Structures are given as structure tokens and as C-alpha cells.
C-alpha positions in Angstrom: -217.1 -66.3 56.0 -214.7 -69.4 56.5 -216.7 -72.8 57.1 -214.4 -75.9 58.2 -215.5 -79.3 58.4 -213.7 -81.9 60.1 -213.7 -85.6 59.2 -211.5 -88.9 60.0 -212.0 -89.1 63.8 -212.8 -92.7 65.1 -211.6 -95.5 67.7 -208.3 -97.0 67.5 -206.1 -99.1 69.6 -202.9 -97.7 71.3 -200.2 -97.5 68.7 -202.5 -97.0 65.8 -203.0 -94.5 63.3 -205.5 -91.9 62.1 -205.9 -89.3 59.5 -207.8 -86.4 60.0 -209.1 -83.8 57.7 -210.3 -80.4 57.7 -212.2 -79.0 54.5 -212.2 -75.3 54.3 -214.6 -73.1 52.4 -215.5 -69.6 52.1 -213.1 -66.8 52.0 -210.0 -68.9 51.8 -208.0 -65.8 51.0 -208.3 -64.7 54.1 -206.8 -67.7 56.0 -203.2 -66.9 57.3 -202.9 -70.5 59.0 -204.9 -73.6 59.7 -204.5 -75.7 62.8 -205.7 -78.5 65.3 -206.8 -78.1 68.7 -208.1 -80.9 71.0 -210.2 -81.2 74.4 -209.9 -84.0 76.6 -212.7 -84.7 78.9 -212.1 -82.5 81.8 -209.4 -80.5 80.3 -209.0 -77.5 78.5 -208.7 -77.1 74.9 -205.2 -77.2 73.8 -203.3 -76.6 70.7 -202.0 -79.6 68.8 -200.5 -78.1 65.5 -200.9 -75.7 62.8 -199.6 -74.8 59.3 -199.3 -71.6 57.7 -201.4 -71.5 54.7 -198.9 -69.9 52.1 -195.5 -71.0 53.4 -196.2 -74.4 54.8 -194.6 -73.6 58.3 -195.4 -75.9 60.9 -195.6 -76.1 64.7 -196.4 -78.7 67.0 -197.2 -79.2 70.9 -194.3 -81.0 72.4 -196.5 -84.1 73.1 -197.2 -85.0 69.6 -193.9 -84.0 68.1 -192.5 -87.2 66.1 -195.9 -88.7 65.9 -198.0 -86.3 64.3 -197.6 -84.6 60.9 -199.8 -81.6 59.7 -200.0 -81.1 56.2 -202.1 -78.8 53.7 -203.4 -79.2 50.0 -204.1 -75.7 49.0 -205.9 -77.0 45.6 -208.2 -78.9 47.7 -208.5 -75.8 50.8 -207.9 -78.9 52.9 -205.6 -79.3 56.0 -204.5 -82.9 57.5 -203.4 -84.1 60.6 -201.7 -87.9 60.5 -201.9 -89.2 63.6 -199.4 -92.0 64.3 -198.3 -94.1 67.4 -201.5 -92.9 69.2 -201.6 -93.3 72.9 -204.6 -93.3 75.3 -203.6 -89.5 76.5 -204.5 -88.5 72.6 -208.1 -89.3 73.2 -210.4 -85.9 72.9 -212.5 -84.2 70.4 -210.3 -82.6 67.7 -211.3 -79.3 66.2 -210.0 -77.7 63.0 -209.1 -73.9 63.3 -208.4 -71.4 60.9 -206.7 -68.1 61.7 -207.8 -65.0 59.3 -206.8 -61.6 58.7 -210.4 -60.6 59.4 -210.1 -58.3 62.2 -213.8 -58.6 62.9 -213.9 -62.3 63.3 -210.1 -63.5 63.4 -210.6 -67.2 63.6 -213.3 -69.9 63.0 -213.7 -73.5 64.3 -215.0 -76.8 63.0 -217.7 -78.7 64.5 -214.9 -81.2 66.2 -214.3 -84.8 65.4 -213.9 -87.4 68.2 -210.7 -89.6 68.6 -210.6 -92.4 70.9 -207.3 -94.5 71.8 -208.3 -97.4 73.8 -207.7 -101.5 73.9 
């Protein structure tokens, strides 16, 4: 019932910036929070950041605090991840995730967008 489409990934140099977007559609009223996860080659998918849809409360993994900022535009049903001071270790496929109050399917995933940080 919730569809997520990520965009904004690309190739950047260390220290550069990218802004990821995740556009949500469908049963938005059921969304409690939107967030970003990432999966680097050879590693497990990890949590990056999240934001509650109604209150805007944010959470970040320690490695991105002070560098990344998650925000949302409720009018556009879109969540953003502003990524600054990027490091090579930030290289990963970034996935948007929606947590909902739907007990049958409690969460949804986007298709992912590649972020590569390299010189």
C-alpha cells in the first residue's frame, strides 16, 4: 500500500555532498516513520537515519551524526537525506524505508539508490 522511490544518488569525491530523496505514495496515513538504510558491499544492511512522520523526531546512527540531516516535506510526502562531508565508507546502496501501522505489512522498502564516494 506504500510505494517508495529513491533518487539523488551518484558519484562524489570525499568531502562532497549529496541529497537523497524518497517520494512516498499510497496509504500515507498509515506511515509512522520514514528512514534510510544502507548496504555496502560485503556488509549487512544498516540503519542510517529516521524521522517520525507526524512529529519530525529524528534518529541517526553514530557514524553520520553531524554530517547527515534527515528531513521531510509532508506536503510532498517526501523524505530527504542531506549527506555532507561524505567519506569513502559511506559508499553503499541507500534504501528508503517506511514503517507503518499496518500489522500485515509493517514496513516497505524502496528500490535503492547508489552512493559512491571516491577520488
